[in-house]
C-alpha positions in Angstrom: 39.2 -4.4 33.0 37.1 -1.9 30.3 39.0 -3.3 27.6 39.3 -6.5 28.7 35.7 -7.0 28.7 35.2 -5.2 25.3 37.8 -7.5 23.8 36.0 -10.5 25.0 32.8 -8.6 24.0 33.9 -8.2 20.5 35.3 -11.7 20.0 32.4 -13.5 21.3 29.4 -11.6 19.3 31.7 -12.1 16.1 31.7 -15.6 17.2 27.9 -15.7 17.7 27.1 -13.8 14.4 28.9 -16.5 12.3 26.1 -18.8 12.2 23.9 -17.9 9.2 20.2 -17.1 9.5 16.9 -18.0 7.9 14.5 -15.6 8.2 10.6 -16.0 7.7 7.6 -14.0 8.0 3.9 -15.8 8.8 1.0 -15.3 6.6 0.2 -11.1 6.9 -3.1 -10.3 8.3 -5.4 -7.8 6.4 -4.6 -5.3 8.9 -0.7 -5.2 8.8 0.9 -3.5 5.9 4.3 -4.2 7.2 6.6 -6.0 9.6 10.1 -6.7 10.3 11.4 -10.3 9.6 12.0 -12.8 12.0 14.7 -15.1 12.5 14.0 -18.9 13.0 15.5 -20.1 15.8 13.8 -23.1 18.0 15.0 -25.1 21.2 18.1 -27.0 19.0 18.9 -24.1 17.5 22.6 -22.7 18.8 21.9 -20.0 16.9 20.4 -17.7 19.8 23.2 -15.5 21.3 23.6 -13.2 17.9 22.7 -10.0 17.3 19.0 -9.1 16.2 20.1 -6.7 14.0 23.0 -8.6 12.2 22.9 -10.6 8.9 25.7 -13.3 8.1 26.6 -13.3 4.6 24.6 -16.0 2.5 21.8 -15.7 5.3 18.5 -17.4 3.5 15.4 -15.2 3.4 12.2 -17.0 2.4 9.4 -15.3 0.3 5.8 -16.1 -0.2 2.8 -15.1 -2.1 1.7 -11.9 -1.6 4.6 -10.5 0.2 7.8 -8.6 -0.7 10.9 -8.5 1.1 13.7 -5.5 1.3 16.7 -5.6 3.0 18.0 -2.1 5.1 22.0 -2.5 5.7 22.8 1.1 7.7 19.4 2.8 7.1 19.9 2.2 3.4 17.8 -0.1 0.9 20.6 -3.0 -0.7 18.3 -5.6 -1.8 14.7 -6.3 -3.1 12.7 -9.2 -3.7 9.1 -9.8 -4.7 9.2 -13.4 -6.4 8.4 -16.0 -3.9 10.8 -18.6 -2.7 14.2 -18.7 -1.2 16.3 -15.4 -0.9 19.9 -16.2 -0.6 21.8 -12.8 0.6 25.6 -12.9 -0.6 26.3 -9.4 -0.3 26.1 -8.8 3.3 29.1 -6.8 5.1 28.9 -8.9 7.6 31.2 -12.4 7.1 30.7 -16.0 8.0 32.8 -18.7 8.3 30.1 -21.1 7.0 29.7 -19.0 3.6 32.3 -18.1 1.0 36.0 -18.8 0.9 37.3 -20.0 4.3 40.7 -18.3 4.2 38.7 -14.8 3.2 36.4 -15.4 5.5 38.9 -15.9 8.6 40.9 -12.8 7.5 37.4 -10.7 7.4 36.4 -12.0 10.8 39.6 -10.8 12.6 39.1 -7.6 11.0 35.6 -7.8 12.4 36.6 -8.2 15.9 39.3 -5.6 15.8 36.3 -3.3 14.5 34.0 -3.8 16.5 36.5 -3.5 19.8 36.8 -0.3 19.2 32.8 0.5 19.6 33.2 -1.4 22.8 32.4 -4.8 21.7 29.1 -3.8 19.6 28.5 -4.4 16.1 29.0 -0.9 14.5 26.1 -1.9 11.9 22.2 -2.1 11.5 20.4 -4.6 9.0 17.0 -6.1 8.8 15.0 -7.5 6.9 11.5 -6.2 6.5 8.2 -8.1 4.8 5.3 -6.0 2.9 1.9 -7.0 2.3 1.3 -6.5 -1.3 -1.8 -8.3 -1.4 -5.4 -5.8 -1.9 -6.2 -4.6 1.3 -10.2 -4.5 0.8 -13.1 -3.1 2.9 -11.8 0.3 3.6 -15.4 2.6 3.8 -16.0 5.9 2.8 -18.7 8.6 2.3 -19.4 11.9 1.2 -19.9 13.7 4.7 -21.2 16.9 2.7 -22.7 16.9 -0.9 -19.9 16.8 -3.9 -21.1 18.6 -7.1 -22.0 17.1 -10.0 -22.3 18.5 -13.1 -25.1 17.4 -15.7 -24.9 17.3 -19.6 -27.1 16.7 -21.8 -26.4 18.5 -25.5 -29.5 17.3 -27.2 -32.0 18.4 -24.5 -29.9 21.9 -23.8 -29.4 20.8 -20.0 -25.9 21.9 -18.3 -26.6 22.4 -14.6 -24.5 21.8 -11.4 -26.1 19.6 -8.9 -25.2 18.0 -5.6 -24.6 14.0 -5.0 -24.0 12.1 -1.9 -22.5 8.7 -2.3 -20.8 6.2 -0.2 -19.6 2.6 -0.6 -15.6 0.5 -0.2 -13.0 0.9 -1.9 -9.8 -1.6 -2.1 -5.8 -0.3 -2.5 -2.7 -2.2 -2.4 1.3 -1.1 -1.8 2.7 -1.2 -5.4 6.0 0.1 -4.6 7.2 -1.5 -1.3 10.9 0.8 -1.5 8.9 3.9 -1.5 6.2 3.1 1.0 9.0 1.6 3.3 11.0 5.5 2.6 8.1 8.0 3.0 5.8 5.9 5.1 6.8 3.3 7.6 10.4 3.7 7.7 12.5 1.6 10.4 9.3 0.2 12.0 10.6 -1.9 14.6 7.2 -4.7 14.8 4.4 -4.0 12.6 3.0 -1.4 10.3 -1.0 -1.0 10.9 -3.3 0.4 8.3 -4.9 1.9 11.2 -1.8 4.4 11.4 -2.7 6.2 7.6 -6.2 4.7 7.2 -7.8 8.1 8.4 -5.8 10.1 6.2 -6.2 8.0 3.1 -10.1 8.2 3.5 -10.1 12.2 3.6 -7.7 12.4 0.7 -10.0 9.8 -1.3 -13.4 11.6 -0.7 -11.3 14.7 -1.3 -10.2 13.2 -5.0 -14.0 12.2 -5.8 -14.8 16.1 -6.8 -12.3 16.3 -9.5 -12.8 13.0 -10.5 -17.0 13.1 -10.8 -16.2 16.7 -12.8 -14.3 14.3 -15.3 -17.1 12.0 -15.1 -19.7 14.3 -16.1 -18.2 14.8 -19.5 -19.5 11.3 -20.0 -23.0 12.9 -19.9 -24.2 10.4 -17.8 -27.1 10.8 -14.9 -25.8 10.6 -11.2 -27.9 6.9 -11.2 -25.3 5.7 -13.3 -22.3 6.9 -12.0 -22.6 3.4 -9.9 -22.4 1.4 -13.2 -19.3 3.2 -14.2 -17.3 2.2 -11.5 -14.1 1.0 -13.5 -13.7 4.7 -15.3 -14.0 5.7 -11.3 -11.6 3.7 -10.3 -8.9 5.2 -13.1 -10.1 8.5 -12.7 -9.5 8.6 -8.7 -5.7 6.6 -9.5 -5.0 9.5 -11.8 -6.3 12.0 -9.2 -4.4 10.5 -6.5 -1.2 10.0 -8.3 1.2 12.5 -6.7 0.3 11.9 -3.0 -0.6 8.1 -3.5 1.6 6.3 -6.3 4.5 9.2 -5.7 4.7 9.9 -2.4 3.6 6.4 -0.7 3.5 3.6 -3.6 0.2 2.9 -3.0 -2.3 2.7 -5.8 -6.3 2.0 -5.6 -7.5 -1.5 -7.1 -11.1 -1.0 -7.1 -13.9 0.7 -6.3 -17.7 -0.3 -4.8 -20.7 2.4 -4.9 -23.6 1.5 -2.9 -25.5 4.4 -4.0 -25.9 8.0 -5.3 -28.5 10.5 -3.9 -29.9 13.7 -5.1 -31.1 16.4 -2.9 -35.2 17.0 -3.5 -34.7 20.7 -4.5 -32.2 19.8 -6.9 -33.3 16.4 -7.8 -37.2 18.4 -8.9 -34.7 20.9 -10.8 -33.3 18.8 -12.9 -36.6 16.9 -13.8 -38.3 20.9 -14.6 -35.6 21.3 -17.1 -35.9 17.7 -18.4 -39.6 18.4 -18.9 -39.2 21.7 -20.5 -36.9 19.7 -23.3 -39.1 17.0 -23.7 -41.9 19.5 -24.7 -39.8 21.4 -27.1 -38.3 18.0 -28.6 -41.0 15.0 -28.6 -37.9 13.4 -29.8 -36.6 14.3 -26.6 -39.7 13.0 -24.7 -39.3 9.6 -26.1 -35.9 9.3 -25.3 -36.8 10.5 -21.6 -39.0 7.6 -21.4 -36.9 5.0 -22.2 -34.3 6.3 -19.8 -36.4 6.2 -17.0 -37.7 3.0 -18.2 -33.8 1.3 -18.3 -33.1 3.6 -15.1 -36.0 1.8 -13.1 -35.0 -2.0 -14.5 -31.2 -1.1 -13.0 -32.7 -0.4 -9.8 -35.2 -3.2 -9.9 -32.0 -5.7 -10.6 -29.7 -4.3 -8.1 
């Protein structure tokens, strides 16, 4: 009885999997980074008894704007498409009588039935479609829980001092390498992979990368309150700092950074003012420059 059941299951399963599938993905919400593709079926469809993780040769996968698609066959990424439109999977190992040369497909179908019979009637393969959200993922808040060192350098005034600053704001990122993200992050996820599963880790690594990025910014000899005006440079420096952890390991890159404000502890602010006053007394030209700089800072603060 077991052999008969296996034979019937193999034949019925292969015939049910002859239909071509149409895979699609609804618009991905901002909290979803990756999701398994869906087969389109309705009350009119006869393709309701096919195996879940089988993609027949000649099946069609729809790719929308802001999405990327990969096909995983037996645990290995075999196809990739980031262009919006229709993708036809014509290199599947699962034959279909409805695509290609009929004679060859009939022969391959009988071979497939025999192969499934040896596995008790079940298909000895796993094929899946995954969609990735390649849009900019915004609204990721960050803040420094403890002060971050920042070096203030002014060669004309002879100032070279380390102070502590606090800052907070938001940053955005996107998936820049979906294959790497699948391989090292989400893997064979059954339903959806959401941002909440990785956001905490990204936030801690982002804040940790602020210190070396600020160290590079300090070489431009800027005041701490000028940092928010240099977010483009900061974004480039953060990507450079996070390249190994984010781009090379997870396939993620920082897109933009918004910084609300930068605060300095009162004692550090007083120390910096004393050094500036001393430098101004030693060089009157610096005093005029300091006044102009203070007026510019005041105008920026009022405009902000």
